[in-house]
Structures are given as C-alpha cells and as structure tokens.
C-alpha positions in Angstrom: 0.0 0.2 -0.2 2.8 2.9 0.9 5.0 1.5 -2.0 1.6 2.0 -4.3 1.2 5.6 -2.6 4.8 6.5 -2.9 4.5 5.5 -6.8 1.5 8.1 -7.5 3.2 11.0 -5.5 6.2 10.6 -7.9 3.3 10.6 -10.8 2.4 14.0 -9.8 5.9 15.8 -9.3 8.2 14.6 -12.1 10.9 16.0 -10.8 12.5 16.8 -7.6 16.0 18.7 -8.3 18.9 17.0 -6.5 19.8 17.6 -2.7 22.3 20.0 -2.8 25.6 19.8 -0.9 25.3 21.4 2.8 28.4 24.2 1.4 26.0 24.6 -1.6 22.9 25.2 -0.1 20.9 28.2 0.0 20.9 31.0 2.7 17.9 30.8 5.1 15.6 33.5 3.8 15.8 35.4 6.7 19.7 35.6 6.3 19.2 37.2 2.5 16.7 39.4 2.9 18.9 41.1 5.6 21.9 41.3 3.3 19.5 43.1 0.7 18.0 44.9 3.4 21.6 46.1 4.5 23.1 46.7 0.4 20.1 48.9 -0.6 20.5 51.4 2.5 24.4 51.9 1.8 24.5 56.2 1.2 25.8 56.8 -2.0 29.4 58.8 -1.3 29.2 62.6 -1.2 29.8 64.7 -4.0 33.5 66.4 -2.5 33.6 70.1 -4.7 37.4 70.5 -3.3 38.9 67.2 -4.8 36.4 68.2 -7.8 37.7 71.2 -8.5 41.7 70.3 -7.7 40.9 67.5 -10.5 38.6 68.5 -13.2 39.5 72.6 -12.8 43.4 72.8 -12.0 42.8 74.2 -9.0 45.3 74.2 -6.7 44.4 72.6 -2.9 44.4 76.0 -1.3 42.4 77.4 -4.2 39.7 74.7 -4.4 39.4 74.7 -0.5 38.2 78.5 -0.6 36.2 78.4 -3.7 34.6 74.9 -2.3 33.0 77.8 0.0 30.6 79.2 -2.3 30.1 75.5 -3.7 28.7 74.2 -0.8 25.4 73.6 -2.3 26.2 71.6 -5.5 25.4 67.9 -4.7 26.9 66.6 -8.4 29.2 67.6 -10.9 26.7 67.7 -13.7 26.5 71.2 -13.6 29.7 72.6 -13.3 30.7 69.6 -15.7 28.3 71.7 -18.2 29.7 74.7 -17.8 33.1 73.4 -18.3 32.3 71.8 -21.7 30.5 74.9 -22.8 33.3 77.2 -21.9 36.3 74.5 -23.4 34.1 74.3 -26.5 34.7 78.3 -27.4 38.2 77.8 -27.4 38.9 79.0 -23.9 41.7 77.8 -22.2 41.4 75.3 -19.5 44.1 78.4 -17.5 41.8 80.6 -18.5 38.9 79.0 -16.9 40.6 77.9 -13.5 41.1 81.7 -13.1 37.6 82.6 -13.4 36.2 79.9 -11.2 39.1 81.7 -8.8 38.0 84.8 -8.7 34.4 83.9 -9.3 33.2 80.2 -8.2 29.6 80.6 -8.6 29.8 81.1 -12.5 29.7 77.1 -12.0 26.3 77.3 -11.4 25.7 79.3 -14.7 22.8 77.6 -16.2 24.5 77.1 -20.2 20.9 77.3 -21.6 19.1 80.0 -19.9 22.4 82.3 -19.7 25.8 81.6 -20.9 24.6 80.5 -24.5 22.8 83.6 -24.6 24.8 86.1 -23.3 27.9 84.5 -26.2 24.8 85.4 -28.6 24.6 88.7 -27.2 28.6 89.4 -27.9 28.2 88.3 -31.4 25.7 90.3 -32.4 27.8 93.1 -31.6 30.3 92.1 -34.0 32.3 89.9 -32.4 34.1 86.7 -33.7 34.3 83.5 -32.3 37.5 84.1 -30.6 37.3 87.5 -29.8 34.0 86.5 -27.4 36.5 82.8 -26.1 38.7 86.0 -24.9 36.2 88.2 -22.9 34.1 85.6 -21.7 36.6 85.1 -18.6 36.2 88.5 -17.6 32.7 88.6 -18.0 31.0 85.3 -16.3 30.7 87.7 -13.0 28.3 89.5 -15.1 26.8 86.2 -17.1 23.7 87.0 -15.2 22.7 90.5 -15.8 20.5 91.3 -18.8 22.4 94.6 -19.7 26.3 92.8 -20.6 25.7 93.6 -24.6 24.9 96.8 -24.0 27.7 97.6 -21.6 30.2 96.1 -23.5 29.2 97.6 -26.7 29.2 101.2 -24.8 33.2 100.3 -23.5 33.9 99.3 -26.7 32.8 102.2 -28.5 34.8 104.1 -25.6 37.7 102.5 -26.4 37.9 102.1 -30.0 39.3 98.8 -30.6 38.5 95.3 -28.8 41.8 94.9 -28.0 42.1 98.1 -25.5 39.1 97.1 -24.2 40.5 94.0 -23.2 43.5 95.8 -21.8 41.1 97.3 -19.7 39.0 94.6 -18.2 42.5 93.0 -17.6 43.2 95.9 -15.1 39.6 95.9 -13.7 36.6 93.6 -15.0 34.4 95.3 -12.7 33.8 98.2 -15.2 31.4 95.6 -16.8 29.3 96.1 -14.1 29.0 99.5 -13.4 26.0 101.9 -14.1 26.6 103.4 -17.6 24.5 106.6 -16.7 24.7 107.8 -13.4 29.1 106.6 -13.2 30.6 105.9 -16.7 29.2 108.9 -18.7 29.8 111.3 -15.5 33.3 110.3 -15.0 33.9 110.4 -18.2 32.6 113.8 -19.0 34.8 114.8 -15.8 38.2 112.9 -17.4 37.5 115.1 -20.9 37.0 118.3 -18.4 40.6 117.5 -17.6 42.0 116.7 -21.0 42.1 113.1 -20.9 40.4 110.1 -23.2 39.7 106.6 -21.4 41.9 105.4 -23.7 44.9 107.7 -22.5 44.6 106.3 -18.9 45.2 102.7 -19.9 48.2 101.1 -18.4 49.1 104.3 -16.8 49.3 102.5 -13.1 47.6 99.5 -11.1 44.9 102.3 -10.6 44.0 104.4 -13.4 41.4 102.1 -14.8 39.2 102.2 -11.4 38.6 105.8 -12.4 35.2 105.0 -14.8 34.0 103.3 -12.0 34.2 105.7 -9.2 31.7 107.7 -7.4 31.8 110.9 -10.0 31.9 113.5 -7.3 35.1 111.9 -5.5 36.5 112.4 -8.9 35.9 116.2 -9.5 37.3 116.5 -6.4 40.5 114.6 -6.9 40.5 116.3 -9.8 40.4 119.6 -7.9 42.7 118.7 -5.1 45.7 117.6 -8.1 45.4 121.3 -9.0 45.1 123.4 -6.2 47.1 120.9 -3.2 49.7 120.0 -5.9 50.2 122.8 -8.0 49.4 120.9 -11.4 48.0 122.2 -14.5 45.1 120.1 -15.8 46.7 120.4 -19.2 49.9 119.1 -17.7 51.2 115.3 -18.8 52.0 114.2 -15.1 48.5 115.4 -14.3 46.7 112.5 -15.2 49.2 110.5 -13.3 48.8 111.9 -10.3 45.0 111.9 -10.8 45.1 108.1 -11.0 46.4 108.2 -7.7 45.1 111.1 -5.8 42.2 110.3 -6.2 42.7 106.7 -4.5 44.3 109.0 -1.3 43.4 110.9 1.4 44.1 114.7 1.4 45.7 113.1 5.4 47.8 110.3 3.4 49.3 112.9 1.0 50.1 115.6 3.6 51.8 112.9 5.7 54.3 112.0 2.6 55.0 115.7 2.5 55.8 115.7 6.1 58.0 112.6 6.0 60.2 113.7 3.4 60.1 118.0 5.2 61.9 115.3 7.8 64.7 114.7 5.9 65.2 118.6 5.4 63.3 118.9 1.9 61.2 122.3 1.9 57.7 121.7 1.0 58.3 123.4 -2.2 60.7 120.9 -3.1 59.1 118.2 -2.1 55.9 119.4 -4.2 58.4 119.4 -7.0 59.5 115.9 -6.6 55.7 114.9 -6.6 55.4 117.0 -10.1 58.3 115.3 -11.5 57.5 111.8 -10.2 53.7 111.5 -9.1 54.4 108.0 -8.6 56.2 108.8 -5.0 52.7 109.2 -3.3 52.2 105.2 -3.0 55.4 104.8 -1.6 55.3 103.0 1.4 57.0 105.5 4.3 59.9 102.7 4.9 61.0 102.9 1.1 61.0 106.8 1.1 62.6 106.7 4.6 65.6 104.0 3.5 66.1 105.1 0.5 66.6 108.5 1.1 68.7 108.0 4.3 70.6 106.0 1.3 71.4 109.1 -1.1 72.3 111.4 1.5 74.0 109.4 4.2 75.6 106.9 2.7 75.8 108.6 -1.3 76.8 112.2 0.0 73.9 113.8 -2.2 72.5 116.9 -1.1 68.4 117.8 -1.4 68.4 120.4 -4.3 70.2 117.1 -6.4 67.5 114.4 -5.6 64.3 116.8 -6.1 65.6 117.1 -9.7 65.8 113.4 -10.3 63.1 111.5 -8.3 63.4 108.7 -10.0 65.6 108.0 -7.9 62.8 107.0 -5.2 61.7 104.4 -7.8 64.6 102.0 -7.7 65.1 99.3 -6.0 67.5 100.3 -3.0 68.0 96.2 -2.4 68.2 95.2 -6.0 69.9 98.0 -7.8 71.0 100.7 -5.8 73.1 98.8 -3.1 74.8 96.4 -5.2 75.9 99.2 -8.2 76.8 101.6 -5.1 78.9 98.2 -3.8 80.4 97.5 -7.5 82.2 101.0 -7.5 82.9 101.0 -4.3 84.9 98.1 -4.8 86.5 98.4 -8.2 87.6 102.6 -6.6 89.1 100.6 -3.6 91.3 98.4 -6.2 92.4 101.2 -8.2 90.7 100.0 -11.1 88.6 103.1 -11.7 89.7 106.7 -11.1 86.7 108.1 -12.8 84.0 109.8 -10.7 80.6 109.3 -12.6 77.8 111.2 -11.8 75.6 109.1 -9.2 72.1 109.2 -11.0 74.3 108.6 -14.2 75.0 105.4 -12.7 71.9 104.7 -11.2 69.5 104.8 -14.2 71.9 102.9 -16.1 70.0 99.9 -18.1 71.8 96.3 -16.5 73.1 95.4 -19.7 74.5 98.6 -20.0 75.7 98.7 -16.6 77.5 95.7 -16.7 79.3 96.2 -19.8 80.8 99.6 -18.8 81.6 98.5 -15.0 81.5 94.7 -14.6 83.0 93.1 -18.1 86.1 94.7 -18.3 87.2 94.3 -14.2 85.4 90.9 -13.6 89.2 89.0 -14.4 91.1 91.1 -12.0 88.5 90.9 -9.0 88.1 87.1 -8.5 84.6 86.7 -7.2 83.2 90.4 -8.4 80.5 89.2 -10.7 79.5 87.0 -8.5 79.0 88.7 -5.6 77.6 91.6 -7.2 75.1 88.8 -8.7 74.2 87.4 -5.2 73.9 91.0 -3.9 71.2 92.2 -6.8 69.2 89.0 -5.8 68.9 90.7 -2.5 71.8 88.4 -0.7 73.6 91.4 0.7 76.2 89.7 3.2 74.9 89.6 6.7 76.2 92.8 8.7 77.1 95.1 5.8 76.5 98.4 7.1 75.2 99.7 4.3 71.6 97.5 5.0 71.5 98.7 8.3 69.3 102.1 8.0 
C-alpha cells in the first residue's frame, strides 16, 4: 500500500532536483533579506567639491578649499561639467577658465541654456568674432546673469575704439562691466574730458588708473581739484593724469603725511611738491621705502636735497637690488684702483642693467676674483649679513 502511494506521488511531481551539498545550500530566507536590506541602505559617497575642483578644473588645493565654500550646495558635478564643456567649446584655455573659478566660483552654477549661451549670442551680435568672445568671456562670467551685458560691452567698445584696448581695460579692472553707465561711467568720462584726458590715455598708466571709470563721479571731480590746487599741477600737464590716478585713491591726510615725511629729511614743502610733480608715483610708496632710500642717498652717497629734487626717479629704483649693489661694485673698483673717474651718481643709477655691466663689470671681472658672483648675489637680495649699508 505504501509503495503504491509513493508511485502516485512521483507521478504528480515529475522532477525533484537533487539535494544540494550542505556547502552550496541557499542561505536561509531571513539572512538573504538582511543582506539585501543592508546593501540597499548604504548611502552613496557624497560629492566632494574641493576634490572635484582640483581634479577637473586644475585649481590648487588652497584655491579649491576657498572656492568650495561658495559651492557647498552642489551635490553632483553635472552642472559645473556642463559649464566646463561649454567654455572649453568656445576655445577658452583651461588655465583661463580656472582663473575665473578662483575669482568667481559661482560661475560654475550658471545655466548654459538660460545664461551662458544667450550671452555669447548677444556678444556675437556686437560683431565680435568667436575668438574675441572666447577672450572676453572669462572677464564677463561674473556678469553673465546681467541682461545689460551686451549694452555695457558695446558702450566700452565704443569708448576705447578697439577690442584690444577694451580687453586691456578689463584685464586691469573687469568690474567695469558691472558699472552703471548713465549714473557713473558717463559722468566720469565727462570729468576726464574736462581735464583733457581720454579713456585710452588712462590705460596702462598704473594699477589704479582704470578704477577712475567706476568711482563716484563726485569723488573723481574732487580728486581733480585737489591735484590742481594742492599739488599745483595744471590740467594740461602731462603729469596731471598720472597724479590724478593716484590722488583719487588717497585721502588728503595721506598726501599730507607723505609731504611731512620728506620734510623730516630737510626738504622744503616746495621741494617736495616738485618731487611729486616730476614723479607722482612717489605718492603710493611706503613710508619705509621713502625713509630708507632718502637715508641712503643723503648719508651714504652724500647727495643733497636740491640734487635729489631734480632726480626723483631715484626713489623708484629698488634699494636692495639696484642702488646698493651698484654702489658696492663701484666702491670695490675704486678701492682696487681700477676706477679713477668719478661718475655722476644718477648716471650710474639709471643705466640699464646690460649697459651698466658692460661698463663696470665685464672689463674688471677677471681682475677681481668673485666680483661677478658677489654682485649677482647682491642683486638677488642676498647681501652678506652685517653689511653696514643694509642697516638703514
């Protein structure tokens, strides 16, 4: 009876898989469920903005650390990758793109479709070539969300008269693209025109000159009056524009302090004003440099105030890398009896380095062992410790 029952069961179940070895047996159901549940709850690795900026954009670790603070909301590289691809497609070098990110990290959050592409199209509408657009985009990324970018670029393009001059201005100060044209730019250009200064004449004058375009018009007018009244420079003077580009960013107290510093060394006020008129760039020099150079010229070289007043360019040379090394070299040559002609000091100070070496180094370097090496070391700022001339 039992055997008949077994045969019936086998007919109902045609195939029963062989029993697996214990080592290959499937895990219990509860264990399989536990493993699956654990795997599905492991959170994905968070997006590391700092590491991404280093790897994808070429920033240094320090630059990336600073920039990442402005990009902490980014959860993936998809948006910045799109920006990188778009800018690279314009032909902008990776180094230029990285420089933009360092200054304005949030450019990585700009929408290619809604912001960058439309702005590029607008610049093309001004007649700029693709290569010109690629050169100007790094300076305009900060203002890419500004709907007036095309108007602003067009305005400055007309003011400077050429794309290359506009690019030079933007390299000095790209905030010009964010200035209000009607209330700031145009009034400032009018003030400059009254002073006989064109926009192109300011370019490259000094690090501050392009800032005259974007400062408060009232402050610019006040600065122009101060240069004329306090320094005695006429507006038609060639040095007026140089002084204006400096005085505009100095308070009246700062200028007075510089004048008083010169007076402490025996210069009269009139003599100081002559120095400033001849070389306005003495104004931003640090008090320490003015003190050290004046002390060196008067105490060690023996120059008197009237001589220095007529040659204020002496203040512009590096004391440690030019004036001191040259004075040392000429002193050595005289002590060795190799130089019996007394040259005018300003003549030896203003000579271009190549000419100075031809006159005072090459003819004597074989006669004085180590002369060339010692001079080169001093020019690099490595004068021997204990040098009396350094104790100024």
